[in-house]
C-alpha positions as CSV (number, residue, x, y, z in Angstrom):
1,M,68.3,-60.3,-52.1
2,K,64.6,-60.8,-52.2
3,K,62.7,-59.3,-49.3
4,L,59.0,-60.4,-48.4
5,Y,57.8,-56.8,-48.4
6,Y,59.1,-53.2,-49.6
7,S,58.5,-49.9,-48.6
8,I,56.8,-47.5,-50.7
9,G,60.2,-45.6,-51.3
10,E,61.8,-49.0,-52.3
11,V,59.0,-49.7,-54.9
12,S,59.2,-46.1,-56.1
13,E,63.0,-46.8,-56.9
14,I,62.3,-50.1,-58.6
15,T,59.7,-49.1,-60.6
16,S,60.5,-45.5,-61.3
17,V,57.1,-44.7,-60.5
18,E,56.7,-41.8,-57.8
19,P,55.1,-42.9,-54.6
20,H,52.1,-40.3,-55.0
21,V,51.5,-42.2,-58.3
22,L,51.3,-45.4,-56.4
23,R,49.1,-44.0,-53.7
24,Y,46.7,-42.9,-56.5
25,W,46.8,-46.2,-58.5
26,E,46.0,-47.9,-55.3
27,T,42.8,-45.9,-55.3
28,I,41.7,-47.0,-59.0
29,F,43.0,-50.5,-59.5
30,K,41.4,-53.0,-57.0
31,D,44.3,-55.5,-57.1
32,L,46.8,-53.2,-56.0
33,S,46.3,-53.2,-52.4
34,P,49.2,-53.3,-50.3
35,R,49.0,-54.3,-46.7
36,K,49.7,-51.8,-44.2
37,N,52.0,-52.5,-41.1
38,K,51.5,-51.8,-37.5
39,A,52.6,-48.1,-38.1
40,G,50.5,-47.7,-40.9
41,N,53.0,-47.9,-43.6
42,R,52.4,-49.8,-46.9
43,T,54.2,-53.1,-47.4
44,Y,54.5,-54.1,-51.0
45,R,54.9,-57.8,-52.2
46,E,56.5,-59.2,-55.1
47,Q,53.4,-59.5,-56.7
48,D,52.3,-55.9,-56.1
49,I,55.6,-54.8,-58.0
50,T,54.9,-56.9,-60.9
51,L,51.2,-55.4,-61.3
52,I,52.8,-52.0,-60.7
53,L,55.2,-52.5,-63.7
54,K,52.3,-53.6,-65.6
55,L,50.4,-50.7,-64.9
56,K,53.5,-48.4,-65.7
57,E,54.0,-50.5,-69.1
58,L,50.0,-49.8,-70.0
59,V,49.9,-46.3,-68.6
60,Q,52.7,-44.6,-68.8
61,N,54.5,-46.3,-71.9
62,K,51.7,-47.4,-73.8
63,K,49.4,-44.3,-72.9
64,Y,46.7,-46.1,-72.1
65,S,44.1,-44.3,-70.0
66,T,43.5,-45.9,-66.2
67,A,40.1,-47.1,-67.1
68,G,41.5,-48.4,-70.6
69,A,44.3,-50.1,-68.3
70,Q,41.9,-51.6,-66.0
71,K,39.9,-53.2,-68.6
72,I,42.9,-54.8,-70.1
73,L,44.1,-56.1,-66.7
74,E,40.6,-57.5,-66.1
75,E,40.7,-59.3,-69.8
76,Q,44.0,-60.8,-68.9
77,K,43.0,-62.1,-65.6
78,S,39.6,-63.8,-66.6
79,K,41.8,-65.4,-69.5
80,D,44.5,-66.3,-67.1
81,E,41.9,-67.9,-64.4
82,T,40.1,-69.5,-67.3
83,S,43.0,-71.4,-68.6
84,L,44.2,-72.2,-65.2
85,E,40.7,-73.3,-64.1
86,S,40.8,-75.9,-66.3
87,S,43.9,-77.5,-64.8
88,K,43.4,-79.8,-61.8
89,L,45.9,-77.5,-59.7
90,P,44.9,-75.7,-56.5
91,A,43.3,-72.3,-56.3
92,E,46.6,-71.2,-54.7
93,T,49.0,-72.6,-56.9
94,R,47.0,-71.6,-59.9
95,K,47.2,-67.8,-58.4
96,D,51.3,-68.4,-58.0
97,L,51.5,-69.6,-61.3
98,S,49.7,-66.7,-63.1
99,E,52.0,-64.2,-61.0
100,V,55.2,-66.2,-62.4
101,R,53.7,-65.6,-65.7
102,V,53.2,-62.0,-65.3
103,F,56.7,-61.6,-64.3
104,L,58.1,-63.8,-66.9
105,E,56.3,-61.7,-69.5
106,K,57.7,-58.6,-68.1
107,L,61.4,-60.1,-68.0
108,M,60.8,-61.2,-71.7
109,E,60.0,-57.5,-72.6
110,K,63.1,-56.2,-70.9
111,L,65.1,-58.5,-72.9
């Protein structure tokens, strides 16, 4: 069953990325910024997990530096925004579709 929010421990288990690495990546990658609940605990969403898996692929598997990974993500983001802006969909729908695209690309890589 999917949840709306995941704790840092759950995300660590799902992605096989240690919690201290997740906290470090938050300081480097501006798109990775989980919300915090009233107790101050990080709460990650599905889109955060998708981004973490992408970062893991680039940094740990493909051996990109964090700066290199950031550059690639920015290029992909601008490419996605450019292709989606040409459509007549609302901005929120385009963002959701972009997240689905990233998720499906990750899924295809696993198959």
